Steps between C-alpha positions, in 0.01 A plus 500: 500500500630846415616700805241774448222241468622331815485833685147557367394155615645558847324839523173346378518231767573761767199704384280192511606429859441865591156492338400185688620635834337839445171352383479256789580749776279773351208263446528373857494857635254669261302222336576622146777489239766772536543754217877439491433137409340607173811702416732212586297259288520737201877535541549124524282444193703756306823332606369159390404646162844654457662167585290320240591745224866522601531123476357496147698789352866470415680791333746245356227333296519599132225735385351558155501870404167685489330495162650164407241241385667241728430716808248400762 
């Protein structure tokens, strides 16, 4: 795994743990989902999306120039 992807994965896992801890303690105290949890979930989802696209794109892969009939 690329070092930057590994750092993203570690950060994503940390955010997931933080979200679980925050949600549980807030729900126990207030009986509802905390607003910060929504933000954390959106960040984690964005990170997962970035990881998916980063794994599929390689700048070393040959590309067909724009306007070429063999392009995709």
